[in-house]
N, C-alpha and C positions, 0 to 999 in steps of 0.2 A: 766444351763438349765432352761428354763422358768417355772414359776409356772402355773398351769392350768388356773388361773384367768387372766393371762396377756400375753399369748403366741401370736404369729403370726409372720410369716415371709414367706420366700419362699425357696424351694429347688433350689439351684443354678444350672443352666444349664451351660454346658461347651462349649466354642467356642475357638478353638485353631487357631491362626493366622499363615499362612504360610509365608515363606520368599520369597522375590522377587528375581528372577534370574538376574544376572548381564548381561550386553550386551557388545559387542565388535565390532571392525571393521573387515570386511572380507578382507583378503589379496588377491591380484590378482595372478592368476597362469599363467605361461608362456606356449607357444605352443611348441610341440615336433615334428612338421612336417618339411619337407625339403624346403618349399617354402621360397621365399625371405622374409627377415624380413620386417615388416611393420614399418613405421615411428612411433616412440613412441608417445603416446598421451601426451599432456601437463600435467605436474605434477599438481595435485590438490593444491590449495592454502594451505599453512601450517595452521594447527589448533593451535591457540595460547594456551599455557598451561592454565589450569584452575587456577584461582586465589587461593592462599592458603586459607584454612578455617580460619576464624577469631579465634583468641585465645579465649578460654572460658572466660566469664566475671568473674572478680574477685569480690567476695562478702563477706559479713560477715554473716555466717549462721551456724547452727548446726542441729543435728538430734535427735529426740526422737523416741523410739520404744514402741509400745503398744502390750502386750501379751493378746489377747482375751481369753475367757474362755478355759482353758486347761483341763477341767474335763475328757473328754474321752481319752486324751493323758495319763493322770495319770491312769485311770481305765484299759485300755486295753494294758498297758505295764507291767502288773503284772503277776506273775506265776499263780495266781488263775483264771485269765481270759484267760490263754493260751499264754501269751506273743505274742499277735497277730501281733503287729508291727514288732518285731524282727524276728519272724518266717517267715514273708512274705518278709520283706525288709532289714533285717539285721541291722536296726537302729530304733530309736524312734523319733517321731516328737517334743516332748517337749525338749529333750536334744539337738536336731538339732537346734531348735530356739535359745536357750540360748547360744549354742556354736558359732553359727554364730554371735550373738551380741558380745560375748566376743572376738572373733577373729577380728571383724571389728570396734569395738568401737573407736579406735584411728583413723583409716583411714577415717571413716565417721563422725567423730566429734560427737559421741553419749555420752553425759554426764550423761544420766539418762534413766531408763526403767520403764514402768508403767504396772502393772498387774491389770486387772479389776475384778478379783475374779472368783469364781468357780474353785478353784485350783484343787480340786478333785471332783469326781462324787458321791462317797459314803463316807460320813464323818466318819463312823465307821470302815472303812477298812484301817488298818495301811499300807498295801502294797501300796496303792495309795498315801498316804502321803510320803512314802519313795521315790517313783518315783519323786514327786514334789520336795522333799528335795534335791535330787541329781541334778535335772535339775537347780534349782535356785542356788545351790552351785557353779555351773560353772561360774555364774556371780560373785559371792563372791570371788572365787579364782583368778579372773582377776581384782578384785577391781572395778567392774562396778556397781554402786549403783542403787537400784531399790526400788519402793514402792510396797506394796502388801496389799490386803484387802480380807476379807472373803465374798464370795458370799453365796447365799441361800443353796448351796450344801455343804458349808464348816462349817455350824453350826448345832448343834444337833436338834434344833427345827426350821423347815422351815415354817414360817408363813408369808404370803404375806400381804401387806398393805391393799389390797382390801378385804381381809378376816377379819383382825383384826387390827384396826388402833392404838391400844394401846399395845397389847401383841406382842411377837415375836421380840422385839427390844433388843439391847445390855443390857438394864436395867433389863431384865427378865431372863437372862442366868446365869447358874451356872458356873462361870468363872473357877473354879478349874477343871471342867469336859470337857471343850471345847477343842477338838483336835487342832483346829487352833492355840490356844494360846500355846499349847505344841510345835507344829512344827514351827510356825512362831511368836513366842512371842516377847516381848519387848526387851529382851536381844539380840536376834538375830538381830532385827531391829536396835538396837543401834550401831552395828558394821558397819553400812553403814556410809560412810563419810558425807553423806548429811542429816542424820537423825536429825530431830528437836524435836520430842517428840510424845508420845501417850497419849490418853485420859485415865482416870482412869480405864475404862473397859478393855483396851488393844486392842480393836478392830479397833480403828481409829488412823491414824498417819499422820504426815506431814514431808516433806523434803524440803530442800532448795538447789538447785543446781546452779552452775555458768556456764555461757556459753557466749562467745563473750563479755566479760567484764561486763555482767549484771547478776543479780540474779533473779531466778524464784522460786516460791513456788508451791509444789504439795501437795494437800490436799486430802487424800484418806479416804473415809468413807465406812466402811463395811456394809453388809446387814442390813437394818432396823436400822438406827441411831435413837436413842431416842432423846427426847427434850434436855436431858443433853448432848448427843453427838453433837447435832447441836449447842448448846450453847458453847461447847468446840471449835468447828470449828470457830465460830464467834470470840472467844477470840484469836485463833491463828492468824486470819486475823488482829485483832486489834493490836496484838503484833508485826506484821510484816507489817506495814501500807504502805510501799513503794514498796512491791513486787507484780508483776503480778502473778496471781494464776490460776492454772489448777485444777479444781475440778474433782476427780475421784470417781465414785460410781459403784456398781454392776448394779443398775437399775436407770435410769433417763428418757430417751426417748425410745420409741419402734418403730416398723415398721408397717405400714398399711397392709391390706390384699393384696395389689398389690405387696408387697415385695420391694417397691421403696420409697414411701412417708413416712416421719417421722410421728410418732403418739405419742401424749403426753398421759401419764398415770398418775393416781392419785398420786402415790408416787413421781414422778418427779415434778408434779405441787405443791405438798406440799413443796419439797425442794426449788423450785423456790420462793415460797412465804416466807419461813422461813429463807432462807440462801442466795439465789443467787441474787434476783432482787435488793436488796439494798446494795449489796457488789460489788462495781465497780471493785475491784481487780480481780474478777473472770471473765476472758475473754473467757474461754474455758472449756467445760466439756467433759468427755469421760466415757462411760459405756458399759457394755456387756449385758448379760442376755437374750436379745431378739434376735432371730436368723436372721442374715443377717447384713446389713449395711445401715445406713441412716444418714442424718444430718439436723439440724434445726438451723436457726438464729433467736434469740429473742432479744428484746431491753429491757435493764434494766431501772431502775428508773432515770438514769442519761443520757438517750438517747444513750447509747453505746451498741454495738452489743455483744452478748454472743453466741459463736459458740458451739452448742451442737451436739455431735456425738456418735452414737452407732455402735459397731462393735463386732460381735460374729459369728464365722464360724463353730460352733460345729455341726450343722446339714448338713454341706456340706460333700463331699466325704471324707471318712476316718476320720470323726470327726473333720474336719477342714483342714486336709491335710497339717498341718504345716504352714498355712497362718498367717501372722502377719501384723500389721499396722506400717508404718514408716511415721513420719512427719518431713519435713525439715522446720525450721523456718528461712526464708531468711530475715534478718533484713535490708539488703541493698535495696532489691526490694519490701519490705513490703508485703510479701506473706508467707502463710503456704501451703506447697505442700504435699499432701498425696499420699502414695503408699501402695498397699496391695500385698504381694508376699509371696512365700514359699521357704525358704532355704532348707527345707527337700526334696521337689520334685526334686531339682537339684541333690541331693546325692542318690536318690533311684536307684537301679540297673535298667539299661535301659530296660531289658527284663520284668520288672514289670510294666512299664509305660503304661497307656492307655489314651484315650481321656479325661478322667476326671481329669488327672493330669495337672492342669492349674497352671503355675508357677507365673503368675501375673494376677490380676483381673483388667480389663480395663474399666468397666462400671463407670458411673458418680458418684456412691456412694462409689467407692473404689479407684479411681484415680481422684483427683480433686485439685483445687487450691482455697484457701480462701484469698481474698485481705484484708489486715489489715495494716493500717498505725499505726505501733506500738507506735511511739512517741506520736501521737495524741490520740490514744486509751488509753494510760497509763498516759496522761498528768495530769489528775486530782490528781492522787496519787503518781506519779513518774515523776515529771517534768524534771528530769535530764536524763531520759532514752534516749539512742541513740545507734545506731548500732556500733559495734566494728570496728576495722580496717579491711578493705576489703583485706584479705590476702589469701582467699581460693576460690575454685570454687564450683559449686552446688553439694552437696552431694547426692541429689535425682537422679541427672543424673548419678553420679558415681555408685550409688547402682543399678540403672536400668541396666547399662552397665555390671556390674559384674554378676548380677543374670541372665541376658539373654545370656551372652557369652557362646557359645558352646551348648546352649540348643535348640533343634529343636522341642521337643514335639512329641506327637503321634497323628496324625489326626484320626478322627472318622473312624471306620471300615465301609466301604461301605456296606449297607444292601439292599437286593433285595426283593421287595414285591412279594407275592405269585402270580404265574401265574394262578392258579386255586385253587379250594377248597381242592385238594389233595396234594398240593405242600408244604409238610412239612415232616420231617423225621418220619417214623414209626419205633418204637423201641420195642424190646422184653421186656417182664416183665411189659407191661402197664396194670395197674389194671383197670383204668377207664379213659375215655376221653369224656367230655361233651362239646358240642358246642351249645351255647344258641341261636339257630336260628330255623326257621321253619315257620314263619308266615309273612304276609305282614307288611311292616314297618308302624308304627303308629297304629296298631290294638292291641287289648288286647290279652294277652296270655290266652287261655281258662282255665276254672276251671278244675283241675286235669290233666292239660296238662303234657305230658311225654317228657322229654329230654332224647334222646337215649344215651346209652353208645356205642360209635362208635367202640369200641374194640370187641363188641359181647360177652363180659363177663357177661352180664346180670345185670350190676350195674346201671340201669337206674334211673333217678330222676323223681319224680312226684310233681307237684305243690300241696301244701297243701290246704285243704279246706279253704274258706274265713273266716269261723267262728271258725277256729281252731288256737290257743287254745280258750277256752271259753272267751268271751269278746273282741275278735279280731274285729276290725272295718275295716278290709281290704276291698277294692273295686276291682272289676275285672280288671279295667284299671290301677291298681297300678303296674302291670307288663305289659310292652309293648314291642312288637318286634320292632327292629330298625335296620337300615342298617349301623349304626355307628359302627366302629371297630378300633382296633389298626392297624397301617399301615403295621405291619409285621405279622398279623394274617391271616391265610388262610381261616378262617371261614368267611362267607359272611355277618355277622351281629352280633348282641348282644341282650341282654334283658336289658331294662331300669327298674330298681327297684325304684319305687316312694313311698317307705315306708315313712310314717311320723313318728314323734317321738311318744313315748308312746306305746299304745297297738295296733297300726295299723302297721301290717307287713305282707308281702307276701314272701314266701320262698319255697324251694324245699327240698325233703327228698329222701334218698334211701329207698328201701323196707326193711322191718324188717328182711327179710330172705336173703338180698343181701350178697354175699360172702365177699365183701370188708369190711363189718362191723367187721369181725373177724380178718382182716389182721393186723399183727404186724410189718411188714417191717423189719425183722431182717437182710435182705440183703441191707439195706439202702433204700433211696427213693429220688425221685425228684418230687416236686409239682410245677406246673406252672399255672399261672392265668393271664389273661388279664383283668384288672379292671380300672375303671374310677370313681372318686368321683364326685358327683353332685356339681355344682357350688353353690348351696344353702346350702351346708354342714356347720354346725356350731358345735362348741364343746358343747354348751349348750344343743343342741337337739340330736346330732348324735355321741358324743364321745362313744367309745368302741362298735360301731356297728360291725357286723361280716360279713366277706366275706364267711367264711366256718368254721364249727365246727363238732366235733363228740359228739353226745349226751351223757349225763350222768354227774355224779358227781365224780371228780377224787379222792375225799376222800374215795370212795368205792373201789378203787383199792387195791389189796392185799398188806398189810404192808405199806400203805401210812403213811408217817410221815413228811410231809412238810407243808408249809403254804397254805392258801386259799383252803381248801378241797372242798369248794363250786364250784370252777371253773370246767369247763369241761376238759376232758383229752387232747383236742386239740382245740385251738381257733386261727383263722386267722382273726385278727380284726384291727380296726383303733383306735388309742389311742386319748385321749383328746388333744394331741399335734400334731395330724394328722400324726402320724408315723404308718407304717405297723408293726404289732405285730404278730409274729409267736411263740406262747407259747404252748408247748406240754409237755407231760410226755413221755419220751422215754421208750422203752421196756427194755433197758439196760442202765446203771447199775441198780442193785437192792440193797437196797429197792428203790422204785420209788421216784423221785423228779422232779420238773419242770425245763425246760430249755427254754430260750427265745431269739429270734433274734429280733432286732429292726432296722428299717430303719431310715434314717433322715426324716425330715419333707417333705411331698410330696405335689405337687400342686393339686389344684382343677381343675375339668373340663379338665383333661389331661389323655390320655390313658397311662397306664404303663404295662409293662411286668414284672411280678414278678416270680422269680424261687427260690425255697428253696431246697437245695441239702444236703442230709445226707450221709456221706461216712463212712461205717463201718470200713474201714481200718485205717482212722485217728480219728474216733469217733468224727468228727466235723460236724456241720451243718452250711452252709453258705447261706445267703440270697443275691440274686442279684436283683437289680432294674434297669431296662433298661440296663442290661448287666453288671452293675458295682457292684462288691462285696461291701456289707455294712461293717461297722466296727464292730458293736455290734452283734457278732455271738456267737453261743453256742458251748461248748466243752464237751467232755466226755459223748457222747450220741449216741445210736444206736437204730433206729426203733421208733415205736410209740405204746405205750400201748393202749389196747383196753378194753372196757366194753361190746363189742359185740352189740353195739347200732348203730342206723342209723347215716350216715353223713348228714349234713344239709348245704344247700347253701342259704345265704341271711339272716340268723338269728343265734342267739347264745343261750346260756343256763346259768342259775345260780342256784346253789344248787339243781340240779336235777329236776328243775321245767319245766314249759312249755317253748316253744321257745319265745325269746324276742330279743331286740337289732337288729332290722331290718336294712338291708343295704340300703343306699341311693346312687344310682349311676348306673353304667352299668357293666355287666359282659359278656365277650365275649366267652372265652374258659377256661376250667380247665382240666388239665391232671395230673394224678397221676401214677407214675411209681415206681416199687419196686426195684430200683437200682439207684445209682448216675449217672447222665448224664452230659456229657461235653456240652459246649455251641453249638457245631456243631450239637448236637442232639436235641436241644430245638425246640419248636414250631416257634421260630423266624428265624430258619434256613430253607433252602429249601431242597426239596427231592433229588435234584442232582445239 
């Protein structure tokens, strides 16, 4: 997972392709009347048989598999997080990935596997290391060699290069204390047939694998290689001067705000200067860390191309949904062909699949071909390099055929826009329903304007005074009526919040005497909101802004004995990584402690329907974004603890102080119901 200093990517949207129907000739049917027969028409000319399909080309090629950040697979397959994968699907994505590789390594000529780091999400949680240990052991049991490295989540002190260019490297760690070295230490690595060695810290390693009569070097550097670590890497290259090298790091290149273009970052530029540009053997780099996929071609000091690729699916559906990267090195055709697919999706129970279960990614950053004349590219240091005997066919084509065979996918459920403002399911136990509409589009929301509670329960919202709290620099036009709305909202518009950073914020509050201030939702709850983040949102100015909170300091709750007592008892916020955060103190169990749901990274300037459902029967809270359940959900929780203080829309609190952290974007509707609702009862459904 990215460090706050260097995040950015996009939330992947899903498009499932349908199959084309086959066509056939219609046969003529005879007459059944008693009339004289009619002379038969001349027979149509015979249709010559189709020529046989040409035999697949015979080539010399092999496959490499890359395991992108597995951190959420490790975290949410544990008992302490509720075994969320196994409970829902009967299997887990990490083990599904390595089992597929182990089962298919021989058929698809896979001599080696690369892990790009962030093996686990929480370095101090042994259960997560146990999940990873078992998943990687599947490869070991089938003698499929692999390289591994530590990502920023795999080390005890996660310090980014942008924060501290000296500290936080392998040179500053207590090697005896690091869990990574306990679970994936040198002795374990040495059991790999391809293992070449590790540096003195134990964090960096290299392997040499053989394929198609040639040898390749894989150089894996863990999070924050020190100068000594880089010097070790250069020495490895000097000791293996004729081997083409793939450099693997947790971080090297990133992805721009558009989610498509590559973006260079300081750490990657440092590695380019200190290690890559003058080492002609390095022809390809692979890294994770930054959410999404992109690639960049650079030219080294010898005029040769270096192909840099980032791949990390952790912020996609279900923490990556089992997606992995497959590269076919076609030495005959001088190509590297890349595929991105999920063996886990194919084995999920059919009744669990939805439109977000995309088995193969087809965009240009996930399925592509890199032209590379291998003999010419490697001529300077390996003049004898040549393709092996052309005895096989394309493994990427075979992989595609296997993965797609029998898989039809689930098309998106057709959704119907509202016919009118009342075209939504009215449900019992609705505590409050606010529709942020009422004025002419483009005009300011009046000072002290009231947003009615359409349930009639008396839980209306009032716009706070412009000068509250003291020092607030809000302007009347910071809240504006707009006709903009989510396509499935029946409300005719929304309010645009134009809060700036710092002390400038506009927000709404329930009255101090509102009944919902005291509500604890012991029968469960469903909270729905239509929200859109403004396109000018930045982490530097808008991180941790709030859609909705309950006022107060959770440390004031009876028997509070958990972390961050300064936080409010409920905050519906946007993180520095542009994730939706639902962090609450449940009413049960006691003593109180916090529970958090997290979405993946969400898009800017895009309407989202968010539903958070707490079910007292299962004691689980599930967040849905655009109808898809997120992975990182909360367990062992019922209801919402209360300090009997107002609810706030568009601002948050810290340490019991005045409102702050104003929202930047638009809010269309918010509905709060004191029971769990099924999707057919949500605001995105229709009244009939």
